[in-house]
C-alpha positions in Angstrom: 0.7 19.0 -3.9 -2.9 19.8 -5.3 -5.5 22.7 -5.3 -8.9 20.0 -4.5 -10.9 22.2 -2.6 -13.6 22.8 -5.5 -14.5 21.3 -8.7 -17.3 20.7 -10.1 -20.2 17.4 -9.8 -19.7 16.2 -13.0 -22.1 12.8 -12.7 -22.3 10.8 -16.4 -23.5 13.9 -18.3 -23.2 15.9 -21.0 -21.6 18.5 -22.1 -24.4 20.2 -23.1 -25.7 20.0 -19.6 -22.4 21.1 -18.9 -21.6 24.1 -21.1 -23.8 26.5 -19.2 -23.2 25.3 -15.7 -22.1 28.1 -13.1 -18.5 27.9 -11.5 -21.0 28.2 -7.8 -22.2 25.0 -8.3 -18.3 23.5 -8.4 -18.4 21.3 -5.4 -17.0 17.8 -5.3 -13.7 17.9 -6.4 -11.6 14.9 -8.7 -8.9 13.8 -7.5 -7.9 12.3 -10.7 -8.6 12.7 -14.6 -8.6 10.4 -17.1 -9.0 11.2 -20.6 -9.7 9.2 -23.7 -7.5 10.0 -26.6 -9.3 10.0 -29.6 -12.5 12.2 -30.8 -12.6 13.5 -27.1 -8.3 15.0 -26.9 -7.7 14.4 -30.5 -9.5 14.1 -33.6 -9.4 10.6 -34.4 -6.0 9.2 -35.3 -4.2 13.0 -35.4 -2.4 14.7 -32.2 -3.7 16.6 -30.1 -3.7 20.7 -30.9 -1.1 22.7 -29.0 -3.8 24.0 -27.0 -5.2 20.8 -26.0 -1.9 20.2 -25.1 -2.2 23.8 -22.8 -4.6 23.2 -21.1 -3.6 19.6 -20.3 -0.2 20.7 -19.0 -2.1 23.0 -16.7 -4.5 20.5 -15.1 -1.9 18.3 -14.7 -0.7 20.8 -12.0 -3.6 20.2 -9.6 -4.5 16.5 -10.1 -3.0 13.1 -11.5 -3.9 12.7 -15.1 -4.8 9.6 -17.1 -4.9 9.0 -20.9 -6.4 5.6 -21.3 -6.7 5.3 -25.5 -7.5 2.2 -27.4 -3.5 4.1 -29.4 -0.4 1.7 -28.6 2.0 3.5 -26.1 4.8 4.4 -29.2 1.7 6.6 -30.5 0.8 8.1 -27.6 4.3 9.2 -25.9 5.1 11.3 -29.6 1.8 12.6 -29.9 1.0 13.5 -26.1 3.9 12.5 -23.5 6.8 13.7 -25.6 5.4 17.5 -25.8 4.8 17.2 -21.7 7.8 16.2 -20.3 9.5 19.8 -19.5 6.3 19.2 -17.2 8.1 19.3 -13.0 4.6 16.6 -12.5 5.1 14.1 -15.2 5.4 11.3 -12.3 1.2 12.1 -12.3 0.7 11.3 -15.5 -0.1 7.9 -16.6 -0.9 6.1 -19.7 -3.1 2.8 -20.5 -2.3 2.1 -23.5 -4.5 -0.3 -26.1 -6.9 0.6 -24.4 -5.9 -0.7 -20.8 -4.6 -3.7 -21.8 -1.0 -1.8 -21.0 0.0 0.3 -18.2 2.8 2.8 -18.1 4.1 5.1 -15.7 6.6 7.6 -15.1 10.2 6.9 -13.5 13.2 9.4 -13.2 14.9 6.7 -15.6 11.7 7.4 -18.3 8.3 5.6 -19.0 8.0 2.1 -17.7 5.7 -0.5 -18.0 3.6 -1.0 -15.4 2.0 -4.1 -17.1 0.7 -6.6 -20.0 -1.8 -8.6 -21.4 -0.4 -9.7 -24.3 -1.4 -11.8 -27.4 0.2 -14.3 -27.8 1.4 -14.7 -31.4 -1.2 -17.5 -32.5 -4.0 -15.8 -30.4 -3.2 -13.1 -32.7 -3.1 -14.7 -36.2 -6.7 -15.9 -35.6 -8.1 -12.4 -34.5 -7.1 -11.6 -37.7 -8.5 -14.3 -40.0 -12.3 -14.5 -37.7 -11.9 -10.1 -38.4 -11.2 -10.4 -42.2 -13.9 -13.5 -42.5 -16.3 -11.1 -40.3 -15.8 -8.6 -42.6 -16.8 -9.9 -45.7 -19.7 -11.7 -44.0 -21.1 -8.4 -43.4 -20.3 -6.5 -46.7 -20.3 -3.1 -44.4 -17.7 -2.1 -46.7 -20.1 -2.8 -49.9 -18.7 -3.4 -53.7 -16.3 -0.3 -54.3 -14.8 0.9 -50.6 -13.0 4.9 -51.1 -10.8 4.1 -47.9 -8.5 0.5 -47.5 -9.1 -0.6 -44.3 -6.9 -1.7 -41.7 -6.2 -3.9 -38.9 -3.4 -2.4 -36.4 -1.4 -5.3 -34.9 0.1 -4.2 -31.3 0.5 -7.5 -29.1 -1.9 -6.6 -26.1 -4.6 -5.0 -29.0 -6.0 -5.6 -32.0 -7.7 -2.3 -33.8 -9.9 -3.3 -36.7 -10.2 0.8 -38.2 -12.6 0.1 -41.8 -11.8 3.0 -43.3 -7.8 2.9 -42.4 -5.8 6.2 -40.7 -6.3 8.7 -43.4 -10.0 9.3 -44.4 -11.1 12.6 -44.2 -13.0 13.6 -41.2 -15.9 14.4 -42.4 -16.5 10.5 -44.2 -15.4 9.5 -41.2 -18.6 11.0 -39.4 -20.7 9.9 -42.2 -19.0 6.5 -42.6 -21.1 5.0 -39.7 -22.7 6.9 -38.0 -25.9 5.6 -36.1 -22.9 2.6 -35.4 -25.4 -0.3 -37.3 -22.5 -1.1 -39.5 -19.9 -1.4 -36.2 -22.6 -2.9 -34.1 -23.3 -5.7 -36.9 -19.8 -6.7 -36.7 -19.3 -6.4 -33.0 -22.0 -8.9 -32.2 -20.3 -11.7 -35.0 -17.1 -11.5 -33.5 -17.7 -10.9 -30.0 -20.3 -15.1 -31.0 -16.7 -16.4 -32.8 -13.7 -14.6 -30.1 -15.2 -15.1 -26.9 -12.1 -15.6 -24.9 -12.3 -11.7 -26.7 -13.4 -8.2 -25.3 -15.0 -6.5 -28.8 -15.9 -3.1 -28.6 -17.3 -0.3 -30.7 -14.6 2.9 -30.5 -14.2 6.2 -32.2 -16.3 7.1 -35.5 -15.0 3.5 -37.6 -13.1 1.1 -35.6 -13.2 -1.9 -33.9 -11.1 -2.9 -30.5 -10.5 -6.3 -29.3 -8.2 -7.0 -26.2 -8.1 -10.4 -24.1 -11.4 -11.0 -21.9 -11.6 -8.5 -18.9 -9.2 -6.5 -20.4 -10.8 -3.2 -21.2 -10.9 0.5 -19.8 -12.2 -0.8 -16.8 -9.5 -2.8 -15.7 -7.2 -0.1 -16.7 -9.4 2.0 -14.4 -9.6 -0.3 -11.4 -5.3 0.1 -11.7 -5.1 3.1 -11.8 -7.1 3.4 -8.5 -5.5 1.1 -7.2 -2.2 2.8 -7.8 -3.3 6.4 -7.0 -5.0 5.2 -3.7 -8.3 6.1 -3.8 -11.6 4.6 -5.2 -13.0 5.2 -9.0 -15.4 7.0 -7.7 -13.6 10.4 -7.0 -11.9 10.4 -10.2 -13.4 11.8 -13.6 -13.4 10.3 -17.0 -14.0 12.3 -20.4 -14.7 10.4 -23.1 -16.6 9.9 -26.9 -17.7 6.4 -26.5 -19.7 6.1 -23.5 -22.7 5.0 -25.1 -23.9 1.4 -24.9 -21.0 -1.5 -26.6 -19.0 1.7 -26.4 -14.9 1.2 -25.4 -15.7 3.9 -22.7 -18.6 2.7 -21.8 -17.1 -0.2 -19.5 -15.6 2.0 -17.4 -19.3 3.1 -15.7 -20.2 0.3 -13.7 -16.5 1.1 -11.9 -18.0 3.8 -10.5 -16.0 6.5 -11.6 -17.7 10.1 -12.5 -18.2 10.3 -16.6 -18.6 13.1 -18.6 -19.3 11.9 -22.4 -18.5 14.4 -25.4 -18.8 14.4 -29.3 -15.1 15.6 -29.6 -12.4 18.1 -29.5 -14.4 20.9 -28.4 -16.6 19.8 -25.8 -13.8 18.4 -24.0 -11.9 22.1 -24.4 -14.7 23.7 -23.3 -15.0 20.6 -20.2 -11.3 21.7 -19.3 -11.9 25.6 -19.5 -14.3 24.9 -16.4 -12.2 23.0 -14.7 -9.4 26.2 -15.1 -11.5 28.3 -14.5 -11.5 27.3 -10.4 
């Protein structure tokens, strides 16, 4: 069904490594490709461009594709899935929402939830209170913040967006470039919420899921669903640094490429689609 004869060996390479890679060096084919959404396929909290969607559509004609993101399913459906609805390969598209806490598959009846790892209402309330206390303790927002932070609450994940959802991209980039503010918050929350995974995502966010529920568990589920090991897959994401919400996939054995934004991801897709 898919042309898997030639692709790149892309193990743990950065965009700088692959941007000048010659086609002749492409040899090992990933049997599936998983992408982060924010700051990978699209700018943070924005939909992918039409150009990016065209590239994803073309890749889906060759291999199974997964979107694995801290975003909730409804947002992924609106911004990505609905724009691919006429593809004949929708059965080969997978969604691992809420940082892998919920998995969705496509059937003739539309999108179906394959699994979930939801918090109880009491757990969500406790997490929310703990986040607000930790933010106040760290003072990461300063005395007069330009933007109002938002705590995005989904059944299986809570995301703290320090600059809300509508901050200018340049402000997001300059708020915590070395991640020192979020690492401070992450350290406090990891101690206070020992039953949770606490990770850094994007440019301004902290993601919280159940302990052991993260993008790595999502990749393991996808591997079992597809019937081949993670080492046969490729993962593309912006947060593969230590403590990032993409970094947890590395121990699964999946091949990885770190990007800094959609322009990097577009280059990777062009390399793959040019074979």
